[in-house]
DSSP file (Angstrom, degrees, kcal/mol; ACC not computed):
  #  RESIDUE AA STRUCTURE BP1 BP2  ACC     N-H-->O    O-->H-N    N-H-->O    O-->H-N    TCO  KAPPA ALPHA  PHI   PSI    X-CA   Y-CA   Z-CA
    1    1 A M              0   0    0      0, 0.0     2,-0.1     0, 0.0     0, 0.0   0.000 360.0 360.0 360.0 133.9  -25.3   -3.1  -49.0
    2    2 A T     >  -     0   0    0      1,-0.1     4,-2.4     4,-0.0     5,-0.2  -0.433 360.0-109.4 -84.4 165.7  -25.7   -6.7  -47.9
    3    3 A G  H  > S+     0   0    0      1,-0.2     4,-2.5     2,-0.2    75,-0.2   0.879 120.3  49.5 -61.0 -38.4  -24.2   -8.2  -44.8
    4    4 A N  H  > S+     0   0    0      2,-0.2     4,-2.4     1,-0.2    -1,-0.2   0.870 109.0  51.8 -71.2 -35.2  -21.8  -10.2  -46.8
    5    5 A E  H  > S+     0   0    0      2,-0.2     4,-2.4     1,-0.2     5,-0.2   0.930 111.5  47.6 -64.9 -44.3  -20.7   -7.2  -48.9
    6    6 A Y  H  X S+     0   0    0     -4,-2.4     4,-3.2     1,-0.2     5,-0.3   0.938 111.4  51.1 -60.2 -45.6  -20.1   -5.3  -45.7
    7    7 A Q  H  X S+     0   0    0     -4,-2.5     4,-2.3     1,-0.2    -2,-0.2   0.911 110.3  48.6 -58.9 -44.4  -18.1   -8.2  -44.3
    8    8 A K  H  X S+     0   0    0     -4,-2.4     4,-0.6     2,-0.2    -1,-0.2   0.928 115.0  44.3 -62.5 -45.6  -15.9   -8.4  -47.4
    9    9 A L  H >< S+     0   0    0     -4,-2.4     3,-0.8     1,-0.2    -2,-0.2   0.897 115.3  48.0 -66.9 -40.6  -15.2   -4.7  -47.4
   10   10 A A  H >< S+     0   0    0     -4,-3.2     3,-2.2     1,-0.2    -1,-0.2   0.857 100.4  67.4 -67.5 -34.1  -14.5   -4.6  -43.6
   11   11 A S  H >< S+     0   0    0     -4,-2.3     3,-1.6     1,-0.3    -1,-0.2   0.716  83.1  72.8 -64.5 -19.6  -12.3   -7.7  -43.8
   12   12 A R  T << S+     0   0    0     -3,-0.8    -1,-0.3    -4,-0.6    -2,-0.1   0.693  98.0  50.0 -68.3 -14.9   -9.6   -5.8  -45.8
   13   13 A T  T <  S+     0   0    0     -3,-2.2     2,-0.3    -4,-0.2    -1,-0.3   0.253  83.7 113.9-106.8  13.0   -8.8   -3.9  -42.5
   14   14 A I  S <  S-     0   0    0     -3,-1.6     2,-1.2    -4,-0.1     9,-0.0  -0.632  79.4-110.5 -79.9 141.7   -8.4   -7.0  -40.4
   15   15 A N    >   -     0   0    0     -2,-0.3     3,-1.5     1,-0.2    -1,-0.1  -0.599  32.6-172.0 -73.7  99.8   -4.9   -7.6  -39.1
   16   16 A N  T 3  S+     0   0    0     -2,-1.2    -1,-0.2     1,-0.3     4,-0.1   0.475  75.1  77.8 -75.6  -1.9   -4.0  -10.7  -41.1
   17   17 A N  T 3  S+     0   0    0      2,-0.1    -1,-0.3    -3,-0.0     2,-0.3   0.617  83.8  82.4 -77.3 -12.2   -0.7  -11.1  -39.1
   18   18 A L  S <  S-     0   0    0     -3,-1.5     2,-0.0     1,-0.1    -4,-0.0  -0.627  89.4-112.3 -87.8 149.4   -3.0  -12.5  -36.4
   19   19 A S     >  -     0   0    0     -2,-0.3     4,-2.7     1,-0.1     5,-0.2  -0.349  33.2-106.1 -69.7 162.5   -4.1  -16.1  -36.4
   20   20 A K  H  > S+     0   0    0      1,-0.2     4,-2.1     2,-0.2     5,-0.1   0.894 123.7  53.2 -56.3 -40.7   -7.8  -16.8  -36.9
   21   21 A S  H  > S+     0   0    0      1,-0.2     4,-2.1     2,-0.2    -1,-0.2   0.922 110.7  45.1 -61.5 -46.1   -8.0  -17.6  -33.2
   22   22 A D  H  > S+     0   0    0      1,-0.2     4,-2.8     2,-0.2    -2,-0.2   0.856 109.4  56.0 -68.5 -34.2   -6.4  -14.3  -32.2
   23   23 A Q  H  X S+     0   0    0     -4,-2.7     4,-2.4     2,-0.2    -1,-0.2   0.919 107.9  49.8 -60.3 -42.6   -8.6  -12.5  -34.7
   24   24 A G  H  X S+     0   0    0     -4,-2.1     4,-2.3     2,-0.2    -2,-0.2   0.924 112.8  45.2 -63.1 -44.8  -11.7  -14.0  -33.0
   25   25 A R  H  X S+     0   0    0     -4,-2.1     4,-2.6     2,-0.2     5,-0.2   0.897 111.4  53.3 -66.9 -39.1  -10.4  -12.9  -29.5
   26   26 A H  H  X S+     0   0    0     -4,-2.8     4,-2.4     1,-0.2    -1,-0.2   0.914 109.3  49.9 -59.2 -42.3   -9.5   -9.5  -30.8
   27   27 A A  H  X S+     0   0    0     -4,-2.4     4,-2.7     2,-0.2    -2,-0.2   0.909 109.7  50.2 -63.8 -43.6  -13.1   -9.2  -32.1
   28   28 A L  H  X S+     0   0    0     -4,-2.3     4,-2.0     2,-0.2    -2,-0.2   0.933 112.7  45.8 -62.4 -45.1  -14.6  -10.2  -28.8
   29   29 A H  H  X S+     0   0    0     -4,-2.6     4,-2.4     1,-0.2    -1,-0.2   0.907 113.0  51.9 -62.9 -39.6  -12.5   -7.7  -26.9
   30   30 A G  H  X S+     0   0    0     -4,-2.4     4,-2.7    -5,-0.2    -2,-0.2   0.901 107.1  51.8 -63.3 -41.8  -13.4   -5.1  -29.4
   31   31 A M  H  X S+     0   0    0     -4,-2.7     4,-2.4     1,-0.2     5,-0.2   0.925 109.8  49.2 -60.7 -43.9  -17.1   -5.7  -29.2
   32   32 A V  H  X S+     0   0    0     -4,-2.0     4,-2.2     1,-0.2    -1,-0.2   0.929 112.1  49.2 -61.6 -44.5  -17.0   -5.4  -25.4
   33   33 A G  H  X S+     0   0    0     -4,-2.4     4,-2.1     1,-0.2    -2,-0.2   0.918 111.7  47.6 -59.6 -44.6  -15.1   -2.1  -25.8
   34   34 A E  H  X S+     0   0    0     -4,-2.7     4,-2.6     2,-0.2     5,-0.2   0.866 108.9  53.5 -68.6 -36.2  -17.5   -0.7  -28.3
   35   35 A I  H  X S+     0   0    0     -4,-2.4     4,-2.9    -5,-0.2    -1,-0.2   0.923 109.0  51.4 -60.0 -43.3  -20.5   -1.7  -26.2
   36   36 A G  H  X S+     0   0    0     -4,-2.2     4,-2.2     1,-0.2    -2,-0.2   0.909 110.1  48.3 -61.3 -41.9  -18.8    0.3  -23.3
   37   37 A E  H  X S+     0   0    0     -4,-2.1     4,-1.4     2,-0.2    -1,-0.2   0.909 113.0  47.1 -66.7 -40.1  -18.3    3.3  -25.5
   38   38 A L  H  X S+     0   0    0     -4,-2.6     4,-1.4     1,-0.2    -2,-0.2   0.909 111.8  51.5 -66.1 -40.7  -22.0    3.2  -26.7
   39   39 A H  H  X S+     0   0    0     -4,-2.9     4,-2.7     1,-0.2    -2,-0.2   0.898 104.8  57.1 -60.3 -40.4  -23.1    2.7  -23.1
   40   40 A S  H  X S+     0   0    0     -4,-2.2     4,-2.0     1,-0.2    -1,-0.2   0.852 100.8  56.6 -62.6 -35.7  -21.0    5.8  -22.1
   41   41 A I  H  < S+     0   0    0     -4,-1.4     4,-0.4     1,-0.2    -1,-0.2   0.921 112.5  41.6 -62.2 -41.5  -22.9    8.0  -24.6
   42   42 A Y  H >< S+     0   0    0     -4,-1.4     3,-1.3     1,-0.2     4,-0.4   0.891 110.6  57.0 -71.4 -38.8  -26.2    7.0  -22.9
   43   43 A Q  H >< S+     0   0    0     -4,-2.7     3,-1.7     1,-0.3     4,-0.2   0.864  97.0  63.4 -60.5 -35.9  -24.7    7.3  -19.4
   44   44 A K  G ><>S+     0   0    0     -4,-2.0     5,-2.0     1,-0.3     3,-1.8   0.739  86.6  73.0 -62.3 -22.9  -23.7   10.9  -20.1
   45   45 A R  G X 5S+     0   0    0     -3,-1.3     3,-1.3    -4,-0.4    -1,-0.3   0.829  91.2  57.8 -59.6 -31.2  -27.4   11.8  -20.5
   46   46 A Y  G < 5S+     0   0    0     -3,-1.7    -1,-0.3    -4,-0.4    -2,-0.2   0.552 102.2  55.6 -76.7  -7.2  -27.7   11.4  -16.7
   47   47 A Q  G < 5S-     0   0    0     -3,-1.8    -1,-0.3    -4,-0.2    -2,-0.2   0.188 129.1 -94.0-106.6  14.0  -25.0   14.1  -16.3
   48   48 A G  T < 5S+     0   0    0     -3,-1.3    -3,-0.2     1,-0.3     2,-0.2   0.460  80.0 138.1  92.0   0.3  -26.9   16.6  -18.4
   49   49 A H      < -     0   0    0     -5,-2.0    -1,-0.3    -6,-0.1     2,-0.1  -0.512  55.1-115.1 -79.9 148.2  -25.4   15.9  -21.8
   50   50 A E        -     0   0    0     -2,-0.2     2,-0.4     1,-0.1    -1,-0.1  -0.488  39.3 -96.3 -72.9 151.4  -27.5   15.8  -25.0
   51   51 A F        -     0   0    0     -2,-0.1     2,-1.1     1,-0.1    -1,-0.1  -0.596  34.6-142.7 -69.3 124.5  -27.6   12.5  -26.7
   52   52 A D     >  -     0   0    0     -2,-0.4     4,-2.4     1,-0.2     5,-0.2  -0.745  19.3-176.8 -95.3  92.5  -25.0   12.5  -29.5
   53   53 A V  H  > S+     0   0    0     -2,-1.1     4,-2.5     1,-0.2    -1,-0.2   0.905  80.7  49.5 -56.5 -48.2  -26.7   10.7  -32.4
   54   54 A E  H  > S+     0   0    0      1,-0.2     4,-2.1     2,-0.2    -1,-0.2   0.887 111.0  49.5 -63.5 -40.5  -23.7   10.8  -34.7
   55   55 A H  H  > S+     0   0    0      2,-0.2     4,-2.3     1,-0.2    -1,-0.2   0.927 110.8  50.6 -63.4 -42.8  -21.3    9.6  -32.1
   56   56 A A  H  X S+     0   0    0     -4,-2.4     4,-2.5     1,-0.2    -2,-0.2   0.920 109.5  51.1 -59.8 -44.4  -23.7    6.7  -31.3
   57   57 A K  H  X S+     0   0    0     -4,-2.5     4,-2.2     1,-0.2    -1,-0.2   0.895 109.8  49.9 -60.9 -41.4  -23.9    5.8  -35.0
   58   58 A K  H  X S+     0   0    0     -4,-2.1     4,-2.0     2,-0.2    -1,-0.2   0.901 111.4  47.6 -66.9 -40.1  -20.1    5.7  -35.3
   59   59 A E  H  X S+     0   0    0     -4,-2.3     4,-2.3     2,-0.2    -2,-0.2   0.895 111.2  51.8 -67.4 -38.6  -19.7    3.5  -32.2
   60   60 A L  H  X S+     0   0    0     -4,-2.5     4,-2.3     1,-0.2    -2,-0.2   0.885 108.4  51.6 -62.3 -39.5  -22.4    1.2  -33.5
   61   61 A G  H  X S+     0   0    0     -4,-2.2     4,-1.9     2,-0.2    -2,-0.2   0.888 108.8  50.3 -64.3 -39.0  -20.5    1.0  -36.8
   62   62 A D  H  X S+     0   0    0     -4,-2.0     4,-1.8     2,-0.2    -2,-0.2   0.902 109.1  52.2 -66.6 -38.5  -17.4    0.1  -34.9
   63   63 A L  H  X S+     0   0    0     -4,-2.3     4,-2.0     1,-0.2    -2,-0.2   0.923 108.1  51.4 -60.1 -44.5  -19.3   -2.7  -33.1
   64   64 A L  H  X S+     0   0    0     -4,-2.3     4,-2.5     1,-0.2    -1,-0.2   0.870 105.2  56.2 -60.3 -38.4  -20.5   -4.0  -36.5
   65   65 A W  H  X S+     0   0    0     -4,-1.9     4,-2.3     1,-0.2    -1,-0.2   0.913 107.9  47.9 -59.4 -43.2  -16.9   -4.1  -37.7
   66   66 A F  H  X S+     0   0    0     -4,-1.8     4,-2.5     2,-0.2    -1,-0.2   0.856 108.9  53.3 -68.6 -34.3  -15.9   -6.3  -34.8
   67   67 A V  H  X S+     0   0    0     -4,-2.0     4,-2.6     2,-0.2    -2,-0.2   0.933 110.1  48.9 -62.1 -44.6  -19.0   -8.6  -35.5
   68   68 A A  H  X S+     0   0    0     -4,-2.5     4,-2.7     1,-0.2    -2,-0.2   0.908 110.3  50.7 -61.4 -41.5  -17.7   -8.9  -39.1
   69   69 A E  H  X S+     0   0    0     -4,-2.3     4,-2.5     2,-0.2    -1,-0.2   0.923 109.8  50.3 -62.3 -43.2  -14.2   -9.7  -37.8
   70   70 A Y  H  X S+     0   0    0     -4,-2.5     4,-0.9     2,-0.2    -2,-0.2   0.939 112.4  47.0 -61.5 -47.2  -15.6  -12.4  -35.5
   71   71 A C  H ><>S+     0   0    0     -4,-2.6     5,-2.8     1,-0.2     3,-0.9   0.930 112.6  49.4 -57.1 -47.0  -17.6  -13.9  -38.3
   72   72 A T  H ><5S+     0   0    0     -4,-2.7     3,-1.4     1,-0.3    -1,-0.2   0.865 104.3  58.6 -61.6 -38.7  -14.6  -13.8  -40.7
   73   73 A S  H 3<5S+     0   0    0     -4,-2.5    -1,-0.3     1,-0.3    -2,-0.2   0.741 113.0  40.5 -64.6 -21.5  -12.3  -15.4  -38.0
   74   74 A H  T <<5S-     0   0    0     -4,-0.9    -1,-0.3    -3,-0.9    -2,-0.2   0.313 114.2-115.6-105.8   5.9  -14.7  -18.4  -38.0
   75   75 A D  T < 5 +     0   0    0     -3,-1.4     2,-0.3    -4,-0.2    -3,-0.2   0.871  68.5 143.7  57.3  39.7  -15.2  -18.4  -41.8
   76   76 A W      < -     0   0    0     -5,-2.8     2,-0.4    -6,-0.1    -1,-0.2  -0.827  50.7-128.0-102.7 145.6  -18.9  -17.6  -41.3
   77   77 A E    >>  -     0   0    0     -2,-0.3     4,-1.6     1,-0.1     3,-0.8  -0.805  13.6-135.8 -90.9 135.1  -20.9  -15.3  -43.6
   78   78 A M  H 3> S+     0   0    0     -2,-0.4     4,-2.9     1,-0.3     5,-0.2   0.879 104.2  58.7 -58.0 -38.6  -22.7  -12.5  -41.8
   79   79 A E  H 3> S+     0   0    0      1,-0.2     4,-2.5     2,-0.2    -1,-0.3   0.829 102.6  54.0 -64.0 -29.9  -25.9  -13.1  -43.8
   80   80 A E  H <> S+     0   0    0     -3,-0.8     4,-2.4     2,-0.2    -1,-0.2   0.928 111.3  44.6 -66.4 -43.6  -26.0  -16.7  -42.5
   81   81 A I  H  X S+     0   0    0     -4,-1.6     4,-2.2     2,-0.2    -2,-0.2   0.904 113.3  51.0 -66.0 -41.8  -25.8  -15.5  -38.9
   82   82 A M  H  X S+     0   0    0     -4,-2.9     4,-2.1     2,-0.2    -2,-0.2   0.925 112.3  46.7 -61.9 -44.7  -28.4  -12.8  -39.7
   83   83 A Q  H  X S+     0   0    0     -4,-2.5     4,-2.6     1,-0.2    -2,-0.2   0.912 110.6  52.0 -65.0 -43.2  -30.8  -15.4  -41.3
   84   84 A M  H  X S+     0   0    0     -4,-2.4     4,-2.1     1,-0.2    -1,-0.2   0.897 110.4  49.6 -59.1 -40.7  -30.3  -17.8  -38.4
   85   85 A N  H  X S+     0   0    0     -4,-2.2     4,-2.5     2,-0.2    -1,-0.2   0.919 110.5  48.6 -64.9 -44.5  -31.2  -15.0  -35.9
   86   86 A I  H  X S+     0   0    0     -4,-2.1     4,-2.6     1,-0.2    -2,-0.2   0.913 111.1  50.7 -62.6 -42.6  -34.4  -14.0  -37.9
   87   87 A E  H  X S+     0   0    0     -4,-2.6     4,-2.1     2,-0.2    -1,-0.2   0.899 110.4  49.9 -62.3 -39.9  -35.5  -17.7  -38.0
   88   88 A K  H  X S+     0   0    0     -4,-2.1     4,-2.3     1,-0.2    -2,-0.2   0.928 112.5  46.9 -61.4 -46.3  -35.0  -18.0  -34.3
   89   89 A L  H  X S+     0   0    0     -4,-2.5     4,-3.0     2,-0.2    -2,-0.2   0.862 109.9  53.0 -67.0 -36.0  -37.0  -14.9  -33.6
   90   90 A K  H  < S+     0   0    0     -4,-2.6    -1,-0.2     2,-0.2    -2,-0.2   0.919 112.3  45.4 -64.1 -42.6  -39.8  -16.0  -36.0
   91   91 A A  H  < S+     0   0    0     -4,-2.1    -2,-0.2    -5,-0.2    -1,-0.2   0.887 117.5  44.1 -65.6 -39.8  -40.1  -19.3  -34.1
   92   92 A R  H  < S+     0   0    0     -4,-2.3    -2,-0.2     1,-0.2    -1,-0.2   0.895 131.4  20.2 -72.1 -41.9  -40.0  -17.6  -30.7
   93   93 A F    ><  +     0   0    0     -4,-3.0     3,-1.9    -5,-0.2    -1,-0.2  -0.619  67.6 167.5-130.0  71.3  -42.4  -14.8  -31.6
   94   94 A P  T 3  S+     0   0    0      0, 0.0    -1,-0.1     0, 0.0     3,-0.1   0.781  85.1  36.6 -60.3 -27.5  -44.4  -15.9  -34.6
   95   95 A D  T 3  S-     0   0    0      1,-0.5     2,-0.1     3,-0.0    -5,-0.1   0.129 128.9 -84.7-108.6  20.2  -46.9  -13.0  -34.1
   96   96 A G  S <  S-     0   0    0     -3,-1.9    -1,-0.5    -7,-0.2     0, 0.0  -0.332  79.5 -19.5  97.2 175.0  -44.4  -10.4  -33.0
   97   97 A F        +     0   0    0     -2,-0.1     2,-0.4    -3,-0.1     3,-0.1  -0.195  59.1 179.8 -58.3 139.9  -43.0   -9.7  -29.6
   98   98 A S     >  -     0   0    0      1,-0.1     4,-2.3     2,-0.0     5,-0.2  -0.964  26.7-151.0-142.7 123.2  -45.0  -11.1  -26.6
   99   99 A A  H  > S+     0   0    0     -2,-0.4     4,-2.4     1,-0.2     5,-0.2   0.885 101.7  55.7 -57.6 -38.7  -43.9  -10.6  -23.0
  100  100 A E  H  > S+     0   0    0      1,-0.2     4,-1.8     2,-0.2    -1,-0.2   0.936 109.6  44.1 -61.0 -48.1  -45.7  -13.9  -22.2
  101  101 A K  H  4 S+     0   0    0      1,-0.2    -1,-0.2     2,-0.2    -2,-0.2   0.847 112.0  54.3 -66.3 -33.2  -43.7  -15.8  -24.8
  102  102 A S  H >< S+     0   0    0     -4,-2.3     3,-0.5     1,-0.2    -1,-0.2   0.897 111.2  45.0 -66.2 -40.3  -40.5  -14.1  -23.6
  103  103 A L  H 3< S+     0   0    0     -4,-2.4     2,-0.3     1,-0.2    -2,-0.2   0.807 119.6  41.2 -73.7 -30.0  -41.1  -15.2  -20.0
  104  104 A H  T 3< S+     0   0    0     -4,-1.8    -1,-0.2    -5,-0.2    -2,-0.1  -0.557  78.7 170.9-121.6  65.8  -42.1  -18.8  -21.0
  105  105 A R    <   -     0   0    0     -3,-0.5     3,-0.1    -2,-0.3    -3,-0.1  -0.404  39.1 -98.1 -76.5 152.9  -39.6  -19.8  -23.7
  106  106 A K    >   -     0   0    0      1,-0.1     3,-2.1    -2,-0.1    -1,-0.1  -0.301  48.7 -87.6 -66.8 150.9  -39.4  -23.4  -24.9
  107  107 A V  T 3  S+     0   0    0      1,-0.3    -1,-0.1     3,-0.0     3,-0.1  -0.396 117.4  20.8 -58.9 131.4  -36.7  -25.7  -23.5
  108  108 A G  T 3  S+     0   0    0      1,-0.2     2,-1.1    -3,-0.1    -1,-0.3   0.395  84.3 137.1  88.7  -3.3  -33.6  -25.3  -25.6
  109  109 A D    <         0   0    0     -3,-2.1    -1,-0.2     1,-0.2    -4,-0.1  -0.665 360.0 360.0 -79.8 101.5  -34.6  -21.9  -27.0
  110  110 A I              0   0    0     -2,-1.1    -1,-0.2    -3,-0.1    -3,-0.0   0.412 360.0 360.0-111.2 360.0  -31.3  -20.0  -26.7
């Protein structure tokens, strides 16, 4: 499945009664919430719990849904964002990750 295929399928469950602006805010709040849930799975390891792989995958899927909603609210295609990110990483780390390059990024490299 491509990013755009996922986005199209996920978008059928977006609340279209919300404005595009509210959909974007809903997505941002949702991403924060899902990150918190994913974090909680890892935090429980310090309390003696086993890492729950399936739960983590489900929360990551929920996070992806909110990323898709955010993209949709701005009329962006997920694959465009994915490609932009890869191009940024290639420019930043042409030979793979380097702590040195990470510490000394070029001006304007965000």
